[in-house]
C-alpha positions as YAML, in Angstrom:
chain: A
units: angstrom
residues:
- id: 1
  name: MET
  ca: [14.83, 31.10, -10.62]
- id: 2
  name: ALA
  ca: [17.01, 31.67, -7.59]
- id: 3
  name: GLU
  ca: [14.09, 33.16, -5.78]
- id: 4
  name: ALA
  ca: [12.04, 30.03, -6.31]
- id: 5
  name: VAL
  ca: [14.93, 28.04, -4.75]
- id: 6
  name: ARG
  ca: [15.30, 30.31, -1.75]
- id: 7
  name: ALA
  ca: [11.54, 30.41, -1.28]
- id: 8
  name: GLN
  ca: [11.46, 26.65, -1.12]
- id: 9
  name: GLY
  ca: [14.51, 26.45, 1.07]
- id: 10
  name: ASN
  ca: [17.04, 23.63, 0.99]
- id: 11
  name: ALA
  ca: [14.71, 20.86, 2.05]
- id: 12
  name: PRO
  ca: [14.18, 18.12, -0.53]
- id: 13
  name: VAL
  ca: [10.81, 18.04, -2.37]
- id: 14
  name: TYR
  ca: [9.14, 14.70, -2.19]
- id: 15
  name: LEU
  ca: [6.60, 13.42, -4.71]
- id: 16
  name: THR
  ca: [4.93, 10.10, -5.40]
- id: 17
  name: PHE
  ca: [3.81, 9.20, -8.85]
- id: 18
  name: ASP
  ca: [1.42, 6.78, -10.63]
- id: 19
  name: LYS
  ca: [1.66, 6.48, -14.44]
- id: 20
  name: SER
  ca: [0.56, 4.04, -17.16]
- id: 21
  name: SER
  ca: [1.49, 3.72, -20.82]
- id: 22
  name: VAL
  ca: [-0.73, 5.59, -23.26]
- id: 23
  name: ALA
  ca: [1.34, 5.12, -26.41]
- id: 24
  name: PRO
  ca: [4.74, 3.59, -27.38]
- id: 25
  name: GLY
  ca: [7.32, 5.40, -25.24]
- id: 26
  name: VAL
  ca: [4.78, 7.64, -23.53]
- id: 27
  name: TRP
  ca: [3.32, 7.33, -20.00]
- id: 28
  name: GLU
  ca: [0.71, 9.59, -18.29]
- id: 29
  name: GLY
  ca: [-0.40, 9.88, -14.74]
- id: 30
  name: THR
  ca: [-0.24, 12.09, -11.60]
- id: 31
  name: VAL
  ca: [2.17, 13.29, -8.97]
- id: 32
  name: GLU
  ca: [1.24, 13.97, -5.36]
- id: 33
  name: GLY
  ca: [3.05, 15.11, -2.24]
- id: 34
  name: ASP
  ca: [4.78, 18.47, -1.98]
- id: 35
  name: VAL
  ca: [3.62, 19.20, -5.54]
- id: 36
  name: GLU
  ca: [0.38, 17.89, -7.10]
- id: 37
  name: GLY
  ca: [-0.33, 17.74, -10.77]
- id: 38
  name: GLY
  ca: [-0.24, 15.80, -13.99]
- id: 39
  name: LEU
  ca: [2.71, 13.74, -15.22]
- id: 40
  name: THR
  ca: [3.92, 12.85, -18.69]
- id: 41
  name: THR
  ca: [7.09, 10.87, -19.27]
- id: 42
  name: ASN
  ca: [8.61, 10.48, -22.71]
- id: 43
  name: LEU
  ca: [11.17, 7.79, -23.55]
- id: 44
  name: LEU
  ca: [14.13, 9.45, -25.28]
- id: 45
  name: ASP
  ca: [16.56, 6.54, -25.45]
- id: 46
  name: LEU
  ca: [16.68, 2.82, -24.75]
- id: 47
  name: ARG
  ca: [19.60, 0.47, -24.80]
- id: 48
  name: VAL
  ca: [18.93, -3.17, -23.85]
- id: 49
  name: THR
  ca: [21.63, -5.29, -22.12]
- id: 50
  name: GLY
  ca: [19.97, -8.57, -21.29]
- id: 51
  name: ALA
  ca: [17.43, -8.05, -18.50]
- id: 52
  name: ILE
  ca: [18.75, -4.51, -17.86]
- id: 53
  name: TRP
  ca: [17.33, -1.72, -19.89]
- id: 54
  name: HIS
  ca: [19.26, 1.64, -19.86]
- id: 55
  name: VAL
  ca: [16.72, 4.43, -20.31]
- id: 56
  name: GLU
  ca: [16.60, 8.11, -20.70]
- id: 57
  name: PHE
  ca: [13.31, 10.04, -20.08]
- id: 58
  name: ASP
  ca: [11.91, 13.49, -19.89]
- id: 59
  name: TRP
  ca: [9.62, 13.76, -16.90]
- id: 60
  name: ILE
  ca: [7.14, 16.62, -17.43]
- id: 61
  name: VAL
  ca: [5.21, 17.74, -14.32]
- id: 62
  name: ASP
  ca: [2.29, 20.08, -14.99]
- id: 63
  name: ALA
  ca: [1.55, 21.79, -11.66]
- id: 64
  name: GLY
  ca: [0.96, 25.43, -12.35]
- id: 65
  name: ASP
  ca: [3.78, 27.66, -11.10]
- id: 66
  name: GLN
  ca: [5.57, 24.51, -9.79]
- id: 67
  name: SER
  ca: [5.65, 22.88, -13.30]
- id: 68
  name: PHE
  ca: [9.02, 21.50, -14.47]
- id: 69
  name: THR
  ca: [10.76, 19.16, -16.86]
- id: 70
  name: ALA
  ca: [13.42, 16.82, -15.62]
- id: 71
  name: ARG
  ca: [15.76, 14.74, -17.80]
- id: 72
  name: LEU
  ca: [16.58, 11.41, -16.06]
- id: 73
  name: THR
  ca: [18.75, 8.43, -17.06]
- id: 74
  name: GLY
  ca: [18.90, 5.10, -15.30]
- id: 75
  name: VAL
  ca: [18.02, 1.46, -15.47]
- id: 76
  name: LEU
  ca: [14.96, -0.77, -15.52]
- id: 77
  name: ASN
  ca: [15.55, -4.37, -14.31]
- id: 78
  name: THR
  ca: [12.99, -6.33, -16.39]
- id: 79
  name: ASN
  ca: [13.33, -9.26, -14.01]
- id: 80
  name: THR
  ca: [12.15, -7.32, -10.94]
- id: 81
  name: GLY
  ca: [10.32, -4.35, -12.55]
- id: 82
  name: ARG
  ca: [12.42, -1.98, -10.45]
- id: 83
  name: VAL
  ca: [13.54, 1.34, -11.99]
- id: 84
  name: VAL
  ca: [16.17, 3.82, -10.65]
- id: 85
  name: MET
  ca: [16.97, 7.04, -12.39]
- id: 86
  name: ASN
  ca: [18.83, 10.27, -11.66]
- id: 87
  name: GLY
  ca: [19.00, 13.57, -13.44]
- id: 88
  name: THR
  ca: [18.39, 17.32, -13.37]
- id: 89
  name: VAL
  ca: [15.51, 19.71, -13.73]
- id: 90
  name: ILE
  ca: [16.18, 21.19, -17.25]
- id: 91
  name: GLU
  ca: [13.30, 23.64, -17.40]
- id: 92
  name: GLY
  ca: [10.87, 25.40, -15.10]
- id: 93
  name: TRP
  ca: [10.50, 25.36, -11.37]
- id: 94
  name: LEU
  ca: [13.79, 24.55, -9.55]
- id: 95
  name: GLU
  ca: [15.71, 24.48, -12.82]
- id: 96
  name: GLY
  ca: [19.14, 22.92, -12.20]
- id: 97
  name: ALA
  ca: [18.02, 20.89, -9.15]
- id: 98
  name: ARG
  ca: [19.17, 17.23, -8.98]
- id: 99
  name: VAL
  ca: [16.38, 14.63, -9.20]
- id: 100
  name: HIS
  ca: [16.26, 11.05, -7.96]
- id: 101
  name: GLU
  ca: [13.51, 8.61, -9.05]
- id: 102
  name: GLU
  ca: [12.75, 5.07, -7.85]
- id: 103
  name: GLY
  ca: [9.80, 3.18, -9.42]
- id: 104
  name: GLN
  ca: [8.25, -0.22, -9.57]
- id: 105
  name: LEU
  ca: [6.26, -1.91, -12.36]
- id: 106
  name: ILE
  ca: [2.81, -2.57, -10.87]
- id: 107
  name: ASP
  ca: [0.91, -3.94, -13.86]
- id: 108
  name: PRO
  ca: [2.81, -5.40, -16.84]
- id: 109
  name: ASP
  ca: [-0.32, -5.38, -19.01]
- id: 110
  name: THR
  ca: [-0.81, -1.62, -18.82]
- id: 111
  name: LEU
  ca: [2.87, -0.85, -18.06]
- id: 112
  name: ARG
  ca: [1.71, 0.91, -14.93]
- id: 113
  name: PHE
  ca: [4.47, 2.23, -12.61]
- id: 114
  name: GLN
  ca: [4.36, 3.71, -9.16]
- id: 115
  name: GLY
  ca: [7.15, 5.31, -7.12]
- id: 116
  name: ILE
  ca: [8.85, 8.28, -5.69]
- id: 117
  name: ILE
  ca: [10.64, 11.31, -6.90]
- id: 118
  name: ARG
  ca: [12.95, 13.48, -4.85]
- id: 119
  name: LEU
  ca: [14.13, 16.94, -5.96]
- id: 120
  name: MET
  ca: [17.04, 18.63, -4.19]
- id: 121
  name: PRO
  ca: [16.51, 22.42, -4.35]
- id: 122
  name: ALA
  ca: [19.83, 23.15, -2.59]
- id: 123
  name: THR
  ca: [21.69, 21.86, -5.69]
- id: 124
  name: ALA
  ca: [19.89, 24.05, -8.23]
- id: 125
  name: ASP
  ca: [22.15, 27.12, -8.09]
- id: 126
  name: TRP
  ca: [25.30, 24.97, -7.78]
- id: 127
  name: VAL
  ca: [24.48, 22.83, -10.81]
- id: 128
  name: LEU
  ca: [23.65, 25.86, -12.92]
- id: 129
  name: ALA
  ca: [26.96, 27.50, -11.82]
- id: 130
  name: LEU
  ca: [28.97, 24.34, -12.75]
- id: 131
  name: ALA
  ca: [27.17, 24.39, -16.14]
- id: 132
  name: ARG
  ca: [28.45, 27.97, -16.63]
- id: 133
  name: GLY
  ca: [31.96, 26.85, -15.71]
- id: 134
  name: ASP
  ca: [32.01, 28.39, -12.16]
- id: 135
  name: THR
  ca: [33.92, 26.35, -9.67]
- id: 136
  name: GLY
  ca: [32.46, 27.74, -6.47]
- id: 137
  name: ASP
  ca: [31.53, 25.94, -3.28]
- id: 138
  name: ALA
  ca: [29.25, 22.95, -3.19]
- id: 139
  name: PRO
  ca: [25.57, 23.58, -2.34]
- id: 140
  name: PRO
  ca: [24.67, 24.17, 1.35]
- id: 141
  name: ASP
  ca: [24.73, 21.05, 3.51]
- id: 142
  name: VAL
  ca: [26.18, 18.93, 0.63]
- id: 143
  name: GLY
  ca: [29.98, 18.45, 0.42]
- id: 144
  name: GLN
  ca: [31.32, 18.17, -3.13]
- id: 145
  name: SER
  ca: [32.89, 14.78, -2.78]
- id: 146
  name: ASN
  ca: [29.81, 13.43, -0.90]
- id: 147
  name: TYR
  ca: [27.53, 14.98, -3.57]
- id: 148
  name: VAL
  ca: [29.42, 13.35, -6.36]
- id: 149
  name: GLU
  ca: [29.50, 9.93, -4.69]
- id: 150
  name: ARG
  ca: [25.74, 10.04, -4.03]
- id: 151
  name: TRP
  ca: [25.09, 10.70, -7.71]
...
């Protein structure tokens, strides 16, 4: 895993996505950009607070040796169709890397969403170390307090 992170470097990985609902709680589509492949998102949890929906998803990207699953949580504003989620790669390529997603509902009839995904490889080793209980330094180019405030 660490070799995959070093091979990629510390630069963020940028993807765009396009997905539509195929079943209740399941969307399928594609990702393009630094990684290209298929995309499946599975709704794991939904809590409704008025127009704001608090959601948890698994994002599964099928892209050969760059395939990964990320668990993201965030909000969908049903008034605007805007979605913002953050999370971590939980399996596969860049495991442990932080992930940020921003999306927009494009077609309410098909529940089609488009947007961007950003993965931060520099955080992968640091996040995994924290999960093990290590209290080492923050990832390169990201101060701990700045990192926490941004997420």
